[in-house]
SEBA-539491 format. One record per residue (C-alpha): residue in three letters; y, z, x. Coordinates in steps of 0.25 Angstrom, whole numbers, plus 2048, in hexadecimal, padded with zeros to 3 digits. Each point is the difference from the previous one (the first is absolute). Layout:
# residues N
REC   res    yy    zz    xx
REC   ALA     Y     Z     X
...
This chain:
# residues 146
REC   res    yy    zz    xx
REC   MET   AB4   5FC   CF9
REC   THR   7F5   807   7F7
REC   PHE   7FA   80D   801
REC   ASN   7F1   802   7FE
REC   TRP   7FB   80E   7FB
REC   GLY   7FD   804   80E
REC   THR   80E   7FF   804
REC   LYS   805   807   7F4
REC   ILE   7F7   80C   803
REC   ALA   805   800   80E
REC   PHE   80E   801   7FC
REC   LEU   7FC   80B   7F5
REC   TYR   7F9   808   80B
REC   ILE   80C   7FF   80A
REC   GLY   80A   804   7F5
REC   PHE   7F8   80C   7FD
REC   VAL   7FF   804   80F
REC   ALA   80F   7FE   801
REC   MET   802   809   7F4
REC   ILE   7F7   80B   805
REC   VAL   807   800   80E
REC   THR   80E   801   7F9
REC   LEU   7FC   80C   7F8
REC   VAL   7FA   807   80C
REC   VAL   80C   7FE   808
REC   LEU   809   804   7F5
REC   ALA   7F8   80D   7FD
REC   SER   800   804   80F
REC   ASN   80F   800   800
REC   VAL   801   80A   7F5
REC   LYS   805   80D   804
REC   PHE   7F9   80D   7FB
REC   ASP   807   80D   802
REC   LEU   7F8   80D   7FF
REC   VAL   804   80B   7F7
REC   THR   800   809   80C
REC   LYS   7FC   7FF   80F
REC   ASP   7F8   80D   800
REC   TYR   7F8   7FD   7F3
REC   TYR   7F4   808   804
REC   ASN   808   80D   803
REC   GLN   808   7FE   7F3
REC   GLU   7F3   7FF   7F8
REC   LEU   7FB   80E   806
REC   LYS   80D   806   7FB
REC   PHE   7FF   7FA   7F2
REC   GLN   7FA   80D   7FA
REC   ASP   80C   807   804
REC   GLN   809   7F6   7F9
REC   ILE   7F7   801   7F3
REC   ASN   803   80F   801
REC   ALA   80F   7FE   802
REC   ALA   800   7F7   7F4
REC   ALA   7F9   80A   7F8
REC   ASN   80B   80B   804
REC   GLN   80B   7F6   7FC
REC   LYS   7FA   7FE   7F2
REC   ALA   801   80F   7FE
REC   LEU   80F   7FF   801
REC   SER   809   800   7F4
REC   GLN   804   7F2   802
REC   PRO   7FD   7F4   80A
REC   LEU   809   7FB   80A
REC   ALA   80B   7F7   7FA
REC   ILE   803   7F3   808
REC   GLN   80C   7F9   7FB
REC   GLU   807   7F4   806
REC   SER   80E   7FB   7FF
REC   SER   807   7F4   807
REC   GLU   804   80A   80C
REC   GLN   7F5   809   802
REC   VAL   7F2   805   7FC
REC   THR   800   80F   7FC
REC   ILE   7F3   809   800
REC   SER   802   80D   7F7
REC   PHE   7F6   80B   802
REC   PRO   7FC   80A   7F5
REC   PRO   809   80D   7FE
REC   GLU   7F5   80A   804
REC   VAL   7FF   7FA   80F
REC   ALA   80F   7FF   802
REC   ASN   806   807   80C
REC   LYS   7F1   803   805
REC   MET   7FC   7F3   806
REC   LYS   7FF   7FE   80F
REC   THR   7FD   7F2   805
REC   ILE   7FF   7F5   7F6
REC   HIS   7F8   7F3   804
REC   VAL   805   7F4   7F8
REC   THR   7F9   7F2   803
REC   PHE   805   7F3   7F9
REC   MET   7F4   7F7   802
REC   ALA   803   7F1   7FD
REC   MET   7F3   7F9   7FB
REC   VAL   806   7F3   806
REC   HIS   803   802   80F
REC   GLU   7FE   80C   809
REC   GLU   80D   7FE   806
REC   TRP   807   804   7F3
REC   ASP   7FA   80E   800
REC   GLN   809   80C   801
REC   LYS   7FC   80E   804
REC   LEU   809   80C   7FF
REC   ASP   7FE   80E   804
REC   VAL   80B   808   7F9
REC   THR   803   80F   801
REC   THR   807   804   7F4
REC   LEU   805   80C   7F9
REC   ASP   804   7F8   7F4
REC   ASN   7F8   7FB   7F4
REC   THR   803   7F1   802
REC   ILE   7FF   7F6   80B
REC   ALA   808   7F3   800
REC   MET   7FD   7F4   808
REC   ASN   809   7F5   803
REC   ARG   7FC   7F3   7F8
REC   SER   803   7F7   80B
REC   LEU   7F5   805   808
REC   LEU   7F6   7FA   7F6
REC   ARG   7FC   7F2   7FC
REC   PRO   7FF   7FB   7F2
REC   THR   7F1   801   7FE
REC   ARG   7F6   80A   7FA
REC   TYR   7FE   80D   808
REC   GLN   7F6   80B   800
REC   VAL   808   80D   802
REC   LYS   7F8   80B   806
REC   VAL   806   80E   800
REC   SER   7FA   80C   806
REC   TRP   805   80E   803
REC   GLN   7FD   80E   801
REC   CYS   805   80C   7F8
REC   ASP   7FC   80E   801
REC   GLY   7F4   7FD   809
REC   LYS   7FA   7F5   7F6
REC   SER   800   7F1   802
REC   TYR   805   7F6   7F6
REC   PHE   7FF   7F1   7FF
REC   GLN   805   7F6   7F6
REC   GLN   7FF   7F1   800
REC   ASN   808   7F6   7F7
REC   ASP   803   7F1   7FF
REC   LEU   80E   7FC   802
REC   PHE   804   7F2   7FC
REC   LEU   80D   7FC   807
REC   HIS   808   7F3   7FC
């Protein structure tokens, strides 16, 4: 059986269409997680977050985030110790929304410890916000867990 140039062009066209259909089906099955469900409201509050980050930079030292095999520890600067009310900590995984962890902690101590078993081995953005003496503070760090 011999193929002339018209048959070869038809096979090439059919192969191209099959490849495009396959790519469209694969692309439509990809799951995209939004960073936050109420993105617009968060955008309106962004200036408050910038001001809180500037307040945090005025402190003597940044938050110290340390990991061990059992826990992740967040240590606060000494000038805010025993003055903080509620602290909001968010571990935001870049891979899956289901891996995110949010904590609202009321502490009188200078450190927060989180059990390492609640976190997956991935890259997290750790967002910590708190209030002290009527001022808001915010710090964001990357944390790589193995």
